[in-house]
TISE-181241 format. One line per field, with one value per residue (C-alpha): residue number from 1; residue in one letter; x negated, y, z negated. Coordinates in Angstrom, 1 decimal. Example, Ala and Ser with C-alpha at 12.3 -4.5 7.8 and 13.67 -1.06 7.14 Angstrom:
<kelos>
seq	1,2
type	A,S
px	-12.3,-13.7
py	-4.5,-1.1
pz	-7.8,-7.1
</kelos>
This chain:
<kelos>
seq	1,2,3,4,5,6,7,8,9,10,11,12,13,14,15,16,17,18,19,20,21,22,23,24,25,26,27,28,29,30,31,32,33,34,35,36,37,38,39,40,41,42,43,44,45,46,47,48,49,50,51,52,53,54,55,56,57,58,59,60,61,62,63,64,65,66,67,68,69,70,71,72,73,74,75,76,77,78,79,80,81,82,83,84,85,86,87,88,89,90,91,92,93,94,95,96,97,98,99,100,101,102,103,104,105,106,107,108,109,110,111,112,113,114,115,116,117,118,119,120,121,122,123,124,125,126,127,128,129,130,131,132,133,134,135,136,137,138,139,140,141,142,143,144,145,146,147,148,149,150,151,152,153,154,155,156,157,158,159,160,161,162,163,164,165,166,167,168,169,170,171,172,173,174,175,176,177,178,179,180,181,182,183,184,185,186,187,188,189,190,191,192,193,194,195,196,197,198,199,200,201,202,203,204,205,206,207,208,209,210,211,212,213,214,215,216,217,218,219,220,221,222,223,224,225,226,227,228,229,230,231,232,233,234,235,236,237,238,239,240,241,242,243,244
type	M,T,P,V,L,S,A,F,T,T,R,A,A,V,E,I,R,A,V,C,L,D,I,D,D,T,L,I,D,Y,D,G,S,A,R,T,A,L,T,A,L,V,G,H,D,E,A,W,P,A,W,Q,R,T,T,D,E,H,V,A,R,A,I,S,G,E,F,D,Y,D,T,M,R,W,E,R,T,K,A,F,F,A,V,L,G,E,H,L,D,D,A,E,V,R,R,R,E,D,S,R,L,A,V,M,E,R,S,W,R,V,F,D,D,T,L,P,L,L,D,W,L,R,E,S,G,I,K,I,A,A,V,T,N,A,S,G,P,R,Q,R,A,K,I,A,A,V,G,L,S,E,F,F,D,R,V,V,I,A,G,E,L,G,V,A,K,P,D,P,V,I,F,H,T,A,C,L,D,L,D,V,L,P,T,E,T,V,H,V,G,D,R,L,D,L,D,A,I,G,A,R,D,A,G,M,H,G,V,W,L,N,R,D,G,L,S,D,E,T,A,P,D,G,V,W,T,I,N,S,L,A,D,L,P,E,L,L,V,C,E,L,A,D,G,L
px	-198.3,-198.9,-202.5,-204.2,-206.7,-207.3,-210.1,-208.4,-205.1,-206.0,-207.4,-205.7,-204.4,-206.8,-206.5,-207.7,-208.8,-210.7,-210.8,-213.9,-213.4,-215.8,-215.4,-216.3,-213.8,-212.0,-210.5,-211.9,-211.9,-215.7,-216.2,-213.4,-214.9,-218.5,-217.4,-215.5,-218.6,-221.0,-218.7,-218.7,-222.5,-223.3,-220.2,-219.1,-218.3,-220.6,-223.5,-221.6,-223.1,-226.7,-225.8,-224.5,-227.6,-229.9,-227.8,-227.9,-231.7,-232.3,-229.7,-231.5,-234.8,-233.3,-231.8,-235.2,-236.6,-238.7,-237.2,-234.4,-231.0,-231.6,-234.9,-233.0,-230.4,-233.2,-235.2,-232.1,-231.1,-234.5,-234.7,-231.2,-232.0,-235.2,-233.2,-231.2,-234.5,-234.7,-237.7,-236.7,-238.8,-237.9,-236.0,-233.8,-233.2,-232.0,-229.8,-228.1,-227.7,-226.3,-223.8,-222.8,-222.4,-220.2,-217.8,-217.8,-217.0,-214.0,-212.8,-212.8,-209.5,-208.2,-206.3,-202.5,-202.6,-205.3,-203.4,-200.4,-202.8,-204.8,-201.6,-200.4,-203.7,-203.6,-200.0,-200.8,-203.7,-206.3,-209.8,-211.1,-214.7,-216.1,-219.0,-220.7,-223.8,-224.5,-226.5,-225.4,-224.8,-223.1,-220.9,-219.8,-219.0,-217.0,-215.0,-214.2,-213.4,-210.6,-209.2,-210.3,-212.6,-209.8,-208.9,-212.3,-213.5,-216.9,-218.7,-221.7,-223.8,-226.6,-228.7,-228.7,-229.1,-231.8,-230.1,-227.3,-224.5,-224.7,-227.3,-225.5,-227.1,-224.8,-221.7,-222.8,-223.7,-220.1,-218.8,-221.0,-220.0,-216.3,-216.9,-215.4,-216.6,-217.2,-214.5,-212.0,-212.9,-211.8,-213.9,-212.4,-214.2,-214.2,-217.5,-217.1,-220.8,-221.7,-218.4,-216.4,-219.1,-221.4,-218.8,-217.9,-221.6,-221.9,-219.1,-216.3,-213.1,-214.1,-211.4,-212.1,-210.1,-209.8,-207.8,-205.6,-207.1,-209.3,-212.6,-213.6,-215.3,-213.8,-213.7,-215.4,-214.1,-213.8,-212.9,-209.4,-208.4,-205.9,-205.1,-204.0,-204.6,-200.8,-201.3,-203.5,-200.9,-199.1,-202.4,-203.3,-199.9,-198.7,-201.9,-204.7,-203.4,-201.4,-202.2,-200.8
py	77.1,80.8,81.9,82.7,85.5,88.7,90.6,92.1,93.0,96.7,97.1,98.9,96.8,96.4,95.3,91.7,91.1,87.8,84.6,82.5,78.9,76.2,72.9,69.9,69.3,72.5,71.6,68.1,65.4,64.9,63.4,60.9,59.6,59.6,57.8,55.2,54.6,54.4,51.8,49.8,49.9,49.0,47.1,49.4,53.0,53.5,54.8,57.9,60.4,59.3,59.6,63.1,64.2,62.7,64.3,67.8,67.6,66.3,68.6,71.6,70.4,70.0,73.5,74.9,73.3,70.6,68.0,67.5,66.1,62.5,62.4,63.8,61.0,58.3,59.9,60.4,56.7,55.5,57.7,56.6,52.9,53.5,55.0,51.7,49.7,48.7,49.8,49.5,49.5,52.0,49.5,48.5,52.1,52.9,49.9,50.6,54.4,53.7,51.3,53.8,56.7,54.6,53.9,57.5,58.8,56.4,57.8,61.5,63.2,66.8,67.6,67.9,71.7,72.4,72.6,74.6,77.2,77.4,77.7,80.5,82.4,82.1,83.3,86.2,87.4,86.9,86.0,82.7,81.5,78.3,78.9,75.7,74.4,71.6,70.6,71.9,69.0,66.6,69.2,70.5,66.9,66.4,69.6,68.5,64.9,66.0,68.6,71.8,73.4,75.3,77.3,78.9,82.2,81.5,78.6,79.6,76.6,76.8,74.2,76.4,79.8,78.7,80.1,78.6,79.7,81.5,83.6,86.8,86.5,83.6,85.5,88.7,86.8,85.5,89.1,90.4,87.6,88.4,92.1,92.8,94.3,92.1,94.2,93.1,89.4,86.6,83.5,80.3,77.2,74.4,75.4,78.1,78.9,78.6,79.8,82.0,83.7,83.8,85.6,88.0,88.9,89.5,92.1,89.8,88.6,85.3,82.6,79.3,76.4,74.3,71.4,69.8,72.1,69.3,71.2,72.4,75.4,78.9,81.5,84.8,88.3,89.2,85.7,84.5,80.9,78.8,75.1,74.5,76.1,76.5,79.3,81.4,83.1,84.5,85.7,87.5,89.0,89.8,90.5,91.6,92.9,95.8,95.3,91.9
pz	-69.4,-70.1,-69.5,-72.8,-73.5,-75.4,-73.8,-70.8,-72.4,-72.8,-69.3,-66.5,-63.6,-60.8,-57.2,-56.8,-53.2,-53.6,-55.6,-55.9,-57.0,-58.3,-56.6,-58.8,-61.6,-60.6,-57.2,-56.8,-59.6,-59.4,-62.8,-62.2,-59.0,-60.4,-63.5,-61.5,-59.3,-62.3,-64.0,-60.8,-60.7,-64.3,-65.3,-68.2,-69.1,-72.1,-70.0,-68.7,-71.2,-70.3,-66.6,-67.1,-68.9,-66.3,-63.5,-65.0,-65.3,-61.8,-60.0,-61.7,-60.3,-56.8,-56.9,-57.9,-54.7,-56.4,-54.1,-51.6,-52.4,-51.3,-53.3,-56.3,-56.1,-56.0,-58.8,-60.9,-60.5,-61.3,-64.4,-65.5,-65.3,-67.1,-70.0,-70.0,-70.1,-66.4,-64.4,-60.7,-57.6,-54.9,-52.7,-55.6,-56.6,-53.1,-52.9,-56.1,-55.4,-52.0,-53.5,-56.2,-53.6,-51.4,-54.2,-55.3,-51.8,-51.6,-54.9,-54.1,-54.6,-55.2,-58.4,-58.0,-58.6,-56.0,-52.7,-54.1,-55.4,-52.2,-50.1,-52.4,-52.1,-48.4,-48.2,-50.5,-48.2,-50.9,-49.6,-50.9,-51.5,-52.9,-55.3,-56.3,-58.0,-55.5,-52.5,-49.1,-46.7,-49.1,-50.7,-47.4,-46.3,-49.5,-49.0,-45.5,-46.4,-48.9,-46.4,-48.1,-45.5,-43.8,-46.9,-47.5,-45.9,-47.3,-49.0,-51.2,-52.4,-54.9,-53.0,-49.9,-51.7,-54.1,-57.2,-59.2,-61.6,-64.0,-62.1,-61.0,-57.5,-56.5,-57.6,-55.9,-52.7,-52.6,-53.0,-50.3,-48.0,-48.6,-48.3,-51.8,-55.0,-58.1,-59.9,-57.2,-57.5,-59.8,-60.3,-61.7,-62.9,-65.4,-67.0,-69.6,-69.6,-65.9,-64.4,-66.6,-68.7,-65.7,-63.6,-66.3,-66.8,-63.0,-63.2,-62.0,-63.8,-65.3,-65.7,-67.5,-66.3,-69.5,-68.2,-70.9,-73.5,-74.8,-75.0,-78.5,-76.9,-77.5,-74.8,-75.8,-75.2,-71.5,-70.3,-69.4,-70.1,-68.2,-68.5,-64.9,-61.5,-61.5,-64.1,-61.9,-59.7,-62.8,-64.2,-61.0,-60.4,-64.0,-65.8,-63.5,-60.1,-58.9,-55.3,-54.4
</kelos>
């Protein structure tokens, strides 16, 4: 599918030296594995929106330094079941959360378009960074478990840095780590607000990965939209770069 956008069509070609990639739901099917695990835990799929809301709140608190990742998981699970009307003691919270996490880790998989893109970027000599709003140890373990570690020149994680997307600091940190300018860097992610707009506002080329085109969000000026990672090489070579 041809990449869709308007904002950069009048810009002169630039040299793209690096690509930053979000991890969850960009390279790895995080929602799929998390949803499978939650269904196994509660016996149905209807609670997924409540889980997402509770997760977003508690991850933000963890990134801010309020508590560590394991405490976040337990507090999130306790708060989630409270929403469902169950008030669990700490032992039961940990038992259920450990059960959920085990199912999720067995369900991790990369999208079919992930490895072909990473192979192409490597062969093209483009530097690659992961830029993710997650905790450090578990995100690194996940990346390793699905065989992606070898592809990244740098991994920038919000839980380790103390700031999260869309803060420009996390994007600029990735550029500094890769020794490239923001204007020489593309960032790709599944979140229009956190990834594509955040990268654009940090001076990078923001690309929104809108898988299947199902979102009702509309990309603003200055943001590229693609529906598959398979579209990215064409975008880089034909639309953005003159130096590949």
